[in-house]
C-alpha positions as CSV (number, residue, x, y, z in Angstrom):
1,M,121.8,-40.2,88.4
2,S,120.5,-43.8,88.6
3,T,121.7,-47.0,87.0
4,T,119.8,-50.0,86.2
5,E,121.5,-53.4,86.5
6,T,120.4,-56.2,84.3
7,N,120.8,-59.9,84.8
8,P,121.0,-61.6,81.4
9,I,120.8,-65.1,82.9
10,G,117.7,-64.3,84.9
11,E,116.0,-62.7,81.9
12,A,116.8,-65.7,79.8
13,A,115.4,-68.0,82.5
14,A,112.3,-65.9,82.7
15,A,111.8,-66.0,78.9
16,R,112.1,-69.8,79.0
17,D,109.6,-70.0,81.8
18,N,107.2,-67.7,79.8
19,H,107.6,-69.9,76.8
20,V,106.8,-73.0,78.8
21,V,103.7,-71.4,80.4
22,R,102.6,-70.3,76.9
23,G,103.1,-73.8,75.5
24,I,101.1,-75.4,78.4
25,M,98.2,-73.0,77.7
26,F,98.4,-73.9,74.0
27,M,98.2,-77.6,74.8
28,I,95.3,-77.2,77.2
29,G,93.5,-75.2,74.6
30,A,94.2,-77.9,72.0
31,T,92.7,-80.6,74.3
32,V,89.5,-78.5,74.7
33,M,89.2,-78.2,70.9
34,F,89.9,-81.9,70.4
35,A,87.2,-82.8,72.9
36,I,84.7,-80.6,71.2
37,S,85.5,-82.1,67.8
38,N,85.3,-85.6,69.2
39,A,82.0,-84.9,70.9
40,S,80.6,-83.4,67.7
41,S,81.6,-86.5,65.8
42,K,79.9,-88.8,68.4
43,W,76.7,-86.7,68.2
44,L,76.6,-86.6,64.4
45,V,77.5,-90.3,63.8
46,A,74.3,-91.2,65.8
47,I,72.3,-89.5,63.0
48,Y,74.4,-89.7,59.8
49,P,76.4,-92.5,58.2
50,V,80.0,-92.8,59.6
51,G,81.5,-92.1,56.1
52,E,79.6,-88.8,55.8
53,V,80.7,-87.7,59.3
54,M,84.3,-88.5,58.4
55,F,84.1,-86.7,55.1
56,G,82.3,-83.7,56.6
57,R,85.0,-83.3,59.3
58,S,87.9,-83.7,56.9
59,L,86.4,-81.4,54.2
60,S,85.6,-78.6,56.7
61,S,89.1,-79.0,58.3
62,L,90.7,-78.7,54.8
63,I,88.6,-75.6,54.0
64,V,89.5,-73.9,57.3
65,G,93.1,-74.9,57.1
66,S,93.4,-73.7,53.5
67,A,91.8,-70.4,54.3
68,F,94.5,-69.7,56.9
69,M,97.5,-71.3,55.2
70,L,97.3,-70.8,51.5
71,P,97.1,-66.9,51.4
72,A,100.6,-67.0,53.1
73,T,102.2,-69.9,51.4
74,G,100.3,-70.5,48.1
75,L,100.2,-73.9,46.5
76,A,104.0,-74.1,47.1
77,V,103.2,-75.6,50.5
78,F,102.4,-78.8,48.7
79,A,105.8,-79.0,47.1
80,T,107.5,-82.3,48.1
81,K,109.6,-85.2,46.9
82,R,107.8,-87.6,49.1
83,V,104.4,-87.8,47.5
84,R,104.1,-91.6,48.1
85,D,104.9,-91.2,51.8
86,H,102.3,-88.5,52.2
87,L,99.7,-90.6,50.5
88,A,100.5,-93.7,52.6
89,R,100.3,-91.6,55.7
90,G,97.0,-90.1,54.7
91,L,95.5,-93.4,53.9
92,S,96.6,-95.0,57.2
93,Q,95.3,-92.0,59.1
94,A,92.0,-92.0,57.3
95,I,91.5,-95.6,58.3
96,S,92.7,-95.0,61.9
97,Q,90.4,-92.0,62.4
98,T,87.4,-93.9,61.0
99,F,88.1,-96.5,63.7
100,T,88.1,-93.8,66.3
101,V,84.7,-92.4,65.2
102,L,83.3,-95.9,65.1
103,A,84.5,-96.4,68.6
104,F,82.8,-93.1,69.6
105,S,79.5,-94.4,68.1
106,L,79.6,-97.6,70.1
107,M,81.0,-96.7,73.5
108,P,81.3,-93.7,75.9
109,L,83.4,-90.8,74.7
110,A,85.9,-91.0,77.6
111,G,86.4,-94.7,77.2
112,A,87.4,-94.5,73.6
113,V,89.7,-91.5,74.3
114,A,91.3,-93.4,77.2
115,I,92.0,-96.5,75.1
116,N,93.4,-94.2,72.3
117,F,96.0,-92.9,74.8
118,S,97.7,-96.3,74.5
119,A,98.9,-95.4,71.0
120,P,102.4,-94.2,72.3
121,L,102.8,-97.5,74.0
122,F,102.2,-99.4,70.7
123,S,104.5,-96.9,69.0
124,A,107.3,-97.7,71.5
125,L,106.7,-101.4,71.2
126,I,106.8,-101.4,67.4
127,S,110.0,-99.4,67.6
128,V,111.5,-102.1,69.6
129,L,110.2,-105.0,67.5
130,W,110.5,-103.4,64.1
131,L,113.3,-100.9,64.2
132,K,115.2,-103.0,66.7
133,E,115.6,-100.0,69.1
134,R,117.3,-100.9,72.4
135,S,115.0,-101.3,75.3
136,G,115.8,-101.7,79.0
137,A,113.9,-103.0,81.9
138,A,112.3,-99.6,82.6
139,R,110.9,-99.2,79.1
140,W,109.5,-102.8,79.1
141,G,108.0,-102.2,82.5
142,A,106.2,-99.1,81.3
143,L,104.9,-100.9,78.2
144,L,103.6,-103.9,80.2
145,A,102.0,-101.7,82.8
146,G,100.3,-99.6,80.1
147,F,99.0,-102.7,78.3
148,A,97.7,-104.0,81.6
149,G,95.8,-100.7,82.0
150,V,94.3,-101.2,78.6
151,L,93.1,-104.7,79.6
152,V,91.5,-103.2,82.7
153,M,89.6,-100.7,80.6
154,V,88.4,-103.1,77.9
155,R,87.8,-106.0,80.3
156,P,88.0,-108.8,77.7
157,G,85.5,-111.6,78.4
158,A,83.4,-109.4,80.6
159,D,79.8,-108.7,79.9
160,S,80.5,-105.0,79.5
161,F,83.1,-105.6,76.7
162,Q,82.0,-103.7,73.7
163,L,82.8,-103.8,70.0
164,G,83.7,-100.1,70.3
165,A,86.7,-101.1,72.4
166,L,88.0,-103.2,69.5
167,F,87.8,-100.2,67.2
168,A,89.5,-97.9,69.7
169,L,92.3,-100.5,70.1
170,A,92.6,-100.9,66.3
171,N,93.1,-97.1,66.1
172,A,95.7,-97.1,68.8
173,V,97.7,-100.0,67.1
174,M,97.4,-98.4,63.7
175,Y,98.4,-95.0,64.9
176,G,101.3,-96.4,66.8
177,S,102.5,-98.0,63.6
178,V,102.0,-94.8,61.6
179,T,104.0,-92.9,64.1
180,V,107.0,-95.2,63.7
181,A,106.6,-95.4,59.9
182,V,106.6,-91.6,59.3
183,R,109.0,-90.6,62.1
184,G,111.5,-89.4,59.7
185,M,109.2,-87.2,57.6
186,S,109.6,-84.2,59.8
187,K,113.3,-84.1,58.9
188,T,112.5,-83.2,55.3
189,E,109.0,-81.8,55.4
190,S,107.9,-78.6,57.0
191,A,105.1,-78.5,59.5
192,N,102.9,-76.6,57.0
193,T,103.5,-79.1,54.3
194,L,102.7,-82.0,56.6
195,L,99.5,-80.3,57.7
196,M,98.2,-79.4,54.3
197,W,99.0,-82.8,52.8
198,Q,97.4,-84.5,55.8
199,L,94.2,-82.4,55.5
200,A,94.0,-82.9,51.7
201,T,94.6,-86.6,51.6
202,L,92.2,-87.2,54.5
203,A,89.4,-85.3,52.6
204,V,90.1,-87.3,49.4
205,F,90.2,-90.7,51.1
206,H,87.2,-90.1,53.3
207,A,85.2,-89.0,50.2
208,F,85.2,-92.7,49.1
209,L,83.2,-93.5,52.2
210,L,80.3,-91.6,50.9
211,V,79.4,-94.6,48.7
212,F,78.2,-96.4,51.9
213,G,75.6,-93.8,52.7
214,F,74.7,-90.1,52.5
215,R,71.8,-87.9,53.6
216,W,71.5,-84.2,53.4
217,P,72.1,-82.6,56.8
218,T,69.6,-80.1,58.2
219,A,70.8,-76.5,58.5
220,Q,71.5,-76.9,62.2
221,H,73.5,-80.1,61.6
222,A,75.4,-78.5,58.7
223,G,76.5,-75.9,61.2
224,L,77.6,-78.6,63.5
225,F,79.6,-80.2,60.7
226,V,81.4,-76.9,60.1
227,A,82.0,-76.3,63.9
228,M,83.5,-79.8,64.1
229,G,86.0,-79.0,61.4
230,V,86.8,-75.6,62.9
231,A,87.4,-77.1,66.3
232,N,89.6,-79.8,64.8
233,T,91.7,-77.4,62.8
234,A,92.0,-75.1,65.8
235,A,93.2,-78.1,67.9
236,Q,95.8,-78.9,65.3
237,Y,97.1,-75.4,65.3
238,L,97.2,-75.1,69.1
239,W,98.9,-78.5,69.4
240,T,101.6,-77.4,67.0
241,K,102.1,-74.1,68.7
242,A,102.5,-75.8,72.1
243,L,105.3,-78.0,70.8
244,H,107.0,-75.1,69.1
245,A,106.7,-72.9,72.2
246,A,108.1,-75.4,74.7
247,P,109.8,-78.8,74.9
248,A,107.6,-81.8,74.5
249,T,108.4,-83.0,77.9
250,A,107.0,-79.8,79.4
251,V,103.7,-79.7,77.5
252,S,103.0,-83.4,76.6
253,P,101.6,-84.3,80.0
254,F,98.9,-81.7,79.7
255,Y,97.5,-83.5,76.6
256,Y,95.9,-85.9,79.1
257,F,93.5,-83.1,80.0
258,L,91.6,-84.4,77.0
259,L,90.4,-87.2,79.1
260,V,89.0,-84.8,81.7
261,W,87.1,-82.8,79.1
262,S,85.8,-86.1,77.5
263,L,84.5,-87.3,80.9
264,V,82.8,-83.9,81.5
265,L,81.2,-83.8,78.0
266,G,80.2,-87.5,78.1
267,F,78.4,-86.9,81.4
268,A,76.8,-83.6,80.5
269,V,75.6,-84.6,77.0
270,W,75.0,-88.4,77.2
271,G,74.9,-89.0,80.9
272,D,77.9,-91.3,80.8
273,I,79.1,-92.3,84.3
274,P,82.7,-93.6,84.3
275,T,83.1,-97.1,85.6
276,I,85.7,-98.0,88.2
277,S,87.6,-100.1,85.6
278,L,87.7,-97.1,83.3
279,L,89.1,-94.8,85.9
280,I,91.7,-97.3,87.2
281,G,92.7,-98.4,83.7
282,S,93.0,-94.8,82.5
283,A,95.2,-93.9,85.5
284,I,97.5,-96.8,84.7
285,V,97.8,-95.9,81.0
286,V,98.3,-92.2,81.7
287,A,101.0,-93.0,84.3
288,S,102.7,-95.4,82.0
289,G,102.6,-92.8,79.2
290,L,104.1,-90.1,81.4
291,F,106.8,-92.4,82.7
292,L,107.7,-93.5,79.1
293,L,107.8,-89.8,78.0
294,Y,110.1,-89.0,81.0
295,Y,112.3,-92.1,80.3
296,E,112.7,-91.2,76.6
297,A,113.6,-87.6,77.5
298,Q,116.3,-88.8,79.9
299,R,117.7,-90.9,77.1
300,G,117.7,-87.8,74.9
301,T,115.3,-89.3,72.3
302,A,111.8,-88.1,73.4
303,P,109.9,-87.8,70.1
304,R,107.4,-85.0,69.7
305,T,105.0,-87.6,68.5
306,A,104.9,-89.2,71.9
307,L,101.4,-87.9,72.3
308,K,98.5,-90.0,71.2
309,T,95.6,-88.0,70.3
310,A,95.4,-87.3,68.6
311,D,96.8,-86.5,64.6
312,A,98.0,-82.7,64.7
313,P,99.9,-81.3,61.7
314,A,101.9,-84.4,62.3
315,A,99.5,-86.0,64.7
316,R,96.3,-87.9,64.7
317,N,93.0,-86.1,65.1
318,A,92.9,-84.1,61.8
């Protein structure tokens, strides 16, 4: 006769570890999909009007998201008492994401992505200035260091300074503002409701950009438009799964893998070679973001929206 002893504490710890590993894999997968979607946007915007690219990405994302979501939820997923908040969020994100694609069209992919990583810094700064949140020396130090990293990347006054950097910065500032403004929406709205309202409002608002230009895509490019939307929707889903599977402090640092994939794609497709200032500035911004995430977690207030990139169901790249 044999007996088997169990260790409930050990099993619980192993389950938590498995969840963290799963969450990390989801996050890395999300960064791959975001990089593919961003690269597709950069490729298409060199051929088609910016408004058409934005609308094509938003519409294909809405179609893919609806195909997966609506059979399970029906139109009830749109039920909300905060229509005005959803519309305001959608409009601000539509403008923010348009700035991002404009930046992609004017500068290397990795540079635009790296500057966009400063969004959490602007979010924290706006929280201090607007919401009057308390901020100690450590938080201010991280913010100042992060902004110094941004200045290193954009090099204001240097010959290499590009208009694209201004659009990337505008996106970071706007997204940081949006993050603060809608921070409380997740308390009353489900992730599914946030996602579908986001996808729907973006498609509607981006449709207005078609008045600035439209040309029928070739069959090959039409397929790329669809692939861009599929990759974007997959990224949203994986990003959400990552944050549901594990704490934000465990998975958020892996969001910065997006910069790695952007560097690889930028070099492989466009021959972009990262400058020393980009590498140094990126390192400073990433380090500041990670420290800020750790600092907020220690204070017990680390928001799940501490990631940039992005626009997931409640984020930035939809």
